[in-house]
N, CA, C and O of each residue as an XYZ file, in Angstrom:
488
protein
N     151.035     90.430    128.734
C     149.535     89.985    128.737
C     149.710     88.359    129.330
O     150.687     87.709    128.959
N     148.867     87.855    130.114
C     149.070     86.603    130.543
C     148.105     85.889    129.306
O     147.235     86.562    128.753
N     148.333     84.591    128.968
C     147.589     83.678    128.217
C     145.895     83.714    128.379
O     145.029     83.576    127.515
N     145.797     83.916    129.600
C     144.127     83.636    129.927
C     143.579     84.953    129.902
O     142.366     84.863    130.092
N     144.062     86.539    129.701
C     143.636     87.360    129.194
C     143.573     87.524    128.105
O     142.722     88.139    127.463
N     144.812     86.786    127.646
C     144.307     87.016    125.918
C     143.278     86.411    125.313
O     142.716     86.964    124.367
N     142.805     84.935    125.873
C     142.174     84.214    125.685
C     140.647     85.075    125.837
O     139.884     84.971    124.876
N     140.234     85.848    126.928
C     139.296     86.416    127.322
C     138.744     87.501    126.432
O     137.550     87.602    126.150
N     139.907     88.481    125.918
C     139.866     89.601    125.248
C     139.408     88.563    123.473
O     138.328     88.711    122.899
N     140.253     87.853    123.095
C     140.024     86.820    122.063
C     138.611     86.714    121.705
O     138.014     87.093    120.697
N     138.098     85.943    123.055
C     136.834     85.498    123.193
C     135.725     86.636    123.118
O     134.623     86.424    122.611
N     135.994     87.516    123.508
C     135.036     88.829    123.435
C     134.907     89.281    122.095
O     133.839     89.362    121.489
N     135.996     89.566    121.665
C     135.833     90.120    120.026
C     135.503     89.009    119.251
O     135.300     89.443    118.117
N     135.348     87.822    119.271
C     134.801     86.811    118.464
C     133.319     86.601    118.588
O     132.544     86.198    117.721
N     133.036     87.000    120.011
C     131.340     87.081    120.237
C     130.923     88.358    119.696
O     129.871     88.422    119.060
N     131.604     89.325    119.876
C     131.060     90.589    119.325
C     131.296     90.602    117.622
O     130.705     91.447    116.950
N     131.937     89.896    117.172
C     131.745     89.769    115.792
C     130.423     89.121    115.048
O     129.732     89.542    114.121
N     130.354     87.779    115.936
C     129.379     86.934    115.490
C     127.984     87.591    115.857
O     127.001     87.161    115.254
N     127.849     88.392    116.603
C     126.814     89.152    117.087
C     126.235     90.198    116.015
O     125.108     90.392    115.562
N     127.479     90.782    115.807
C     126.854     91.959    114.658
C     126.675     91.390    113.072
O     126.130     91.974    112.136
N     127.353     89.973    113.085
C     127.749     89.663    111.761
C     125.818     88.878    111.685
O     125.115     88.888    110.674
N     125.471     88.375    112.872
C     123.901     87.953    112.676
C     122.848     88.952    112.693
O     121.750     88.786    112.162
N     123.169     89.868    113.242
C     122.120     91.215    113.059
C     122.139     91.489    111.632
O     121.057     91.591    111.054
N     123.289     91.630    110.952
C     123.482     92.286    109.577
C     122.413     91.322    108.611
O     121.514     91.663    107.843
N     122.976     89.850    109.042
C     122.234     88.835    108.093
C     120.829     88.947    108.252
O     120.122     88.970    107.244
N     120.273     89.027    109.520
C     119.047     88.819    109.819
C     118.116     90.395    109.135
O     116.953     90.424    108.733
N     119.058     91.497    109.199
C     118.201     92.205    108.556
C     118.222     92.379    106.917
O     117.392     92.966    106.222
N     119.464     91.666    106.492
C     119.358     91.487    104.856
C     117.810     90.510    104.457
O     116.942     90.769    103.624
N     117.915     89.375    105.392
C     116.709     88.658    105.177
C     115.226     89.852    105.157
O     114.368     89.963    104.282
N     115.326     90.389    106.079
C     113.888     90.848    106.096
C     113.544     91.936    104.960
O     112.396     92.167    104.579
N     114.751     92.596    104.454
C     114.796     93.441    103.351
C     114.288     92.725    101.971
O     113.419     93.087    101.179
N     115.139     91.582    101.967
C     114.987     90.651    100.934
C     113.506     89.764    100.710
O     113.220     89.204     99.651
N     112.856     89.766    101.636
C     111.580     89.119    102.048
C     110.563     90.252    101.715
O     109.414     89.877    101.479
N     110.793     91.416    101.671
C     109.704     92.558    101.387
C     109.742     92.826    100.236
O     110.628     93.615     99.906
N     108.607     92.176     98.915
C     108.396     92.662     97.903
C     106.866     93.628     97.439
O     105.684     93.421     97.713
N     107.555     94.746     96.618
C     106.854     95.823     96.076
C     106.320     95.506     94.815
O     107.113     95.077     93.977
N     105.062     95.637     94.493
C     104.872     95.868     93.169
C     104.482     97.105     92.768
O     104.134     97.859     93.677
N     104.436     97.616     91.408
C     103.614     98.977     91.071
C     102.361     99.533     91.619
O     101.947    100.687     91.724
N     101.809     98.224     91.979
C     100.264     98.554     92.129
C     100.350     99.162     93.491
O      99.472     99.960     93.816
N     101.447     98.831     94.439
C     101.811     99.237     95.664
C     101.841    100.933     95.754
O     101.226    101.712     96.482
N     102.899    101.158     94.618
C     103.391    102.667     94.736
C     102.392    103.528     94.027
O     102.427    104.743     94.222
N     101.482    102.989     93.201
C     100.559    104.189     92.300
C      99.597    104.371     93.334
O      99.242    103.603     94.228
N      99.224    105.587     93.034
C      97.650    106.062     93.790
C      96.524    105.619     93.272
O      96.720    105.362     92.084
N      95.612    105.440     93.540
C      94.540    104.596     93.317
C      93.370    105.441     92.834
O      92.690    106.143     93.582
N      93.201    105.321     91.580
C      91.756    106.382     90.801
C      90.530    105.428     90.938
O      89.769    105.478     89.972
N      90.086    104.333     92.213
C      88.994    103.629     91.830
C      88.252    104.346     92.786
O      88.749    105.072     93.647
N      86.968    104.113     92.610
C      85.978    104.681     93.746
C      85.868    103.763     94.393
O      86.467    102.740     94.061
N      85.215    103.782     95.336
C      84.698    102.675     96.807
C      83.874    101.539     96.138
O      83.785    100.346     96.430
N      83.183    102.424     94.949
C      82.084    100.894     94.635
C      83.013    100.083     93.654
O      82.765     98.911     93.373
N      84.116    100.777     93.138
C      85.003     99.529     92.420
C      85.521     98.776     93.362
O      85.450     97.582     93.074
N      86.037     99.009     94.419
C      86.544     98.118     95.504
C      86.078     97.254     95.699
O      86.490     96.101     95.572
N      84.695     97.804     96.204
C      83.461     96.921     96.687
C      83.279     95.593     95.829
O      83.168     94.457     96.290
N      83.269     96.023     94.276
C      83.085     94.828     93.374
C      84.078     93.976     93.032
O      83.886     92.964     92.358
N      85.412     94.414     93.569
C      86.655     93.783     93.471
C      87.076     92.901     94.739
O      88.162     92.331     94.847
N      86.158     92.883     95.575
C      85.979     92.321     97.124
C      87.493     92.730     97.820
O      88.315     92.026     98.407
N      87.482     94.421     97.435
C      88.625     94.644     98.427
C      87.996     95.687     99.292
O      86.957     96.272     98.984
N      88.635     95.881    100.325
C      88.282     96.803    101.618
C      89.205     98.109    101.371
O      90.397     98.058    101.069
N      88.586     99.073    101.518
C      88.899    100.268    101.310
C      89.349    100.725    102.773
O      88.496    100.791    103.658
N      90.795    101.068    103.054
C      91.475    101.748    104.233
C      90.903    102.810    104.932
O      90.706    102.895    106.145
N      90.646    103.649    104.009
C      90.280    105.013    104.517
C      88.329    105.143    105.325
O      87.878    106.034    106.044
N      87.815    104.209    104.938
C      86.509    104.013    104.948
C      86.014    102.797    105.550
O      84.788    102.693    105.594
N      86.860    101.651    106.125
C      86.800    100.420    106.396
C      86.084    100.532    108.141
O      86.481    101.344    108.977
N      85.084     99.607    108.348
C      85.018     99.653    109.674
C      85.620     98.785    110.400
O      86.320     98.029    109.725
N      85.633     98.542    111.755
C      86.475     98.141    112.596
C      86.241     96.449    112.375
O      87.085     95.554    112.405
N      84.687     96.366    112.131
C      84.985     94.725    111.972
C      85.265     94.297    110.811
O      85.617     93.135    110.608
N      85.130     95.288    109.794
C      85.987     94.738    108.304
C      87.324     94.829    108.674
O      87.794     93.887    108.036
N      88.210     95.310    109.251
C      89.533     95.347    109.305
C      89.825     94.049    110.348
O      90.911     93.492    110.187
N      89.002     93.568    111.325
C      89.193     92.832    112.123
C      89.093     91.464    111.209
O      89.938     90.606    111.468
N      88.293     91.222    110.331
C      88.052     90.307    109.252
C      89.527     90.316    108.329
O      89.690     89.419    107.502
N      90.159     90.950    108.442
C      91.723     90.736    107.913
C      92.504     89.856    108.951
O      93.424     89.141    108.554
N      92.253     89.886    109.893
C      93.256     89.123    111.060
C      94.037     89.696    111.567
O      94.991     89.076    112.038
N      93.957     91.322    111.704
C      94.971     91.705    112.427
C      94.664     92.238    113.714
O      93.500     92.380    114.090
N      95.575     92.516    114.347
C      95.527     92.478    115.750
C      94.718     94.003    116.260
O      94.703     94.978    115.507
N      94.186     94.018    117.391
C      93.599     94.880    118.046
C      94.592     96.342    117.725
O      94.181     97.215    116.961
N      95.615     96.414    118.265
C      96.369     97.610    118.182
C      96.853     98.135    116.541
O      97.145     99.295    116.249
N      96.847     97.024    115.650
C      97.293     97.446    114.435
C      95.767     97.879    113.515
O      95.706     98.418    112.410
N      94.818     97.506    114.259
C      93.295     97.930    113.578
C      93.323     99.233    114.011
O      93.093    100.005    113.080
N      93.609    100.045    115.580
C      93.338    100.904    116.264
C      94.345    101.918    115.494
O      93.935    103.068    115.341
N      96.033    101.477    114.842
C      96.599    102.597    114.370
C      96.123    102.800    112.953
O      96.558    103.782    112.352
N      95.188    101.898    112.284
C      94.724    102.054    110.791
C      93.734    102.873    111.186
O      93.507    103.832    110.448
N      93.136    102.757    112.079
C      91.708    103.944    111.977
C      92.334    105.515    112.499
O      92.167    106.581    111.906
N      92.953    105.335    113.543
C      93.711    106.658    113.751
C      94.573    107.390    112.684
O      94.391    108.601    112.563
N      95.362    106.860    112.010
C      96.146    107.701    110.738
C      95.562    107.722    109.785
O      96.312    107.983    108.844
N      94.310    107.544    109.422
C      93.589    107.869    108.077
C      93.791    109.347    107.872
O      94.256    110.042    108.776
N      93.408    109.900    106.558
C      93.403    109.109    105.236
C      94.940    108.744    104.659
O      96.015    109.336    104.755
N      94.534    107.496    104.016
C      95.784    106.703    103.048
C      95.986    107.418    101.711
O      94.950    107.980    101.355
N      96.599    107.505    101.204
C      96.872    107.976     99.778
C      97.377    106.578     98.848
O      97.016    106.548     97.671
N      98.081    105.609     99.308
C      98.618    104.525     98.772
C      98.749    103.404     99.733
O      99.064    103.570    100.912
N      98.478    102.181     99.149
C      98.999    101.241    100.223
C     100.110    101.176    101.043
O     100.159    100.805    102.216
N     101.219    101.666    100.146
C     102.467    101.677    100.645
C     102.577    102.622    101.983
O     103.557    102.483    102.715
N     101.788    103.369    102.225
C     102.033    104.263    103.390
C     101.760    103.684    105.044
O     102.057    104.093    106.166
N     100.930    102.352    104.409
C     100.980    101.440    105.861
C     102.340    101.213    106.560
O     102.536    101.305    107.771
N     103.478    100.823    105.369
C     104.487    100.315    106.097
C     105.521    101.415    106.211
O     106.136    101.442    107.277
N     105.870    102.477    105.150
C     106.240    103.638    105.168
C     106.004    104.683    106.051
O     106.779    105.636    106.123
N     104.717    104.562    106.921
C     104.337    105.288    108.148
C     104.496    104.626    109.499
O     104.019    105.136    110.512
N     105.089    103.622    109.508
C     104.986    102.537    110.338
C     103.775    102.050    111.039
O     103.786    101.625    112.194
N     102.725    102.136    110.275
C     101.487    101.390    110.885
C     101.155    100.031    111.278
O     100.654     99.543    112.292
N     101.706     99.432    109.862
C     101.934     98.271    109.774
C     103.316     97.467    109.967
O     104.324     98.073    109.605
N     103.448     96.426    110.392
C     104.786     95.881    110.168
C     104.915     95.170    108.733
O     103.875     94.788    108.197
N     106.202     94.969    108.061
C     106.019     94.599    106.752
C     105.273     93.167    106.208
O     104.870     92.844    105.090
N     105.280     92.215    107.969
C     105.075     90.834    107.804
C     103.223     91.112    107.643
O     102.519     90.455    106.878
N     102.729     92.191    108.528
C     101.379     92.238    108.427
C     100.763     92.752    107.037
O      99.660     92.304    106.723
N     101.415     93.679    106.168
C     101.240     94.232    105.328
C     101.362     93.159    104.171
O     100.538     92.982    103.274
N     102.672     92.406    104.382
C     102.427     91.445    103.154
C     101.078     90.279    103.215
O     100.624     89.569    102.318
N     100.735     90.400    104.443
C      99.348     89.397    104.646
C      97.995     89.875    104.164
O      97.104     89.099    103.818
N      97.889     91.180    104.161
C      96.753     91.667    103.694
C      96.557     92.574    102.310
O      95.524     92.995    101.791
N      97.968     92.710    101.913
C      97.812     93.387    100.793
C      97.066     93.151     99.567
O      96.779     94.082     98.814
N      96.699     91.795     99.307
C      95.635     91.563     98.152
C      94.579     91.692     98.197
O      93.813     91.336     97.301
N      94.081     92.504     99.769
C      92.756     92.391    100.114
C      92.679     93.478    100.579
O      92.116     93.471    101.673
N      93.063     94.633    100.166
C      92.960     96.155    100.561
C      93.521     97.107     99.738
O      94.679     97.001     99.334
N      92.784     98.045     99.451
C      93.115     99.294     98.572
C      92.749    100.653     99.210
O      92.172    100.710    100.296
N      93.149    101.882     98.407
C      92.579    103.035     98.763
C      91.629    103.429     97.873
O      91.856    103.109     96.706
N      90.601    104.051     98.098
C      89.862    104.651     97.101
C      89.991    105.910     97.157
O      90.212    106.433     98.249
N      89.864    106.816     95.785
C      90.082    107.946     95.278
C      91.215    108.593     95.992
O      91.055    109.530     96.774
N      92.423    108.037     95.685
C      93.474    108.308     96.665
C      94.283    109.809     95.915
O      95.256    110.340     96.451
N      93.821    110.184     94.954
C      94.316    111.370     94.365
C      93.853    112.609     95.056
O      94.531    113.636     95.085
N      92.703    112.490     95.600
C      91.779    113.805     96.540
C      92.871    113.886     97.516
O      93.280    112.966     98.225
N      93.424    115.464     97.453
C      94.384    116.104     98.484
C      93.788    115.783     99.928
O      92.598    115.828    100.241
N      94.717    115.496    100.625
C      94.308    115.552    101.981
C      94.500    116.765    102.785
O      95.566    117.380    102.807
N      93.255    117.163    103.570
C      93.245    118.028    104.473
C      93.966    118.036    105.394
O      94.107    117.077    106.153
N      94.489    119.010    105.481
C      95.448    119.288    106.731
C      94.971    120.606    107.526
O      95.099    121.679    106.936
N      94.376    120.597    108.958
C      93.654    121.389    109.742
C      95.038    122.621    109.995
O      94.858    123.615    110.699
């Protein structure tokens, strides 16, 4: 092989290693910046009145105006409404309704009322 061919193949290999290394690094950052608490994992026994007194928005009964006040995009609001009911806040991320960044921005302002009630399936 000529030196120029070796240089091209070597450059391609180095570029591929850098590309996949960067993608791995960004994936690790995304996972590292996502923090869950036990409140995210637990089902809520609170009633809708309890949530209102704590100034939290119930995801299962919130109107479009209340969801808009959270600062979510129109597409995110539509997905939230279409995929009701929710049993925990974590379903927003696990069912890919909101991105991790969107969830992190609203998780302290929303909750689910009476989440232990079984979900009705048609």
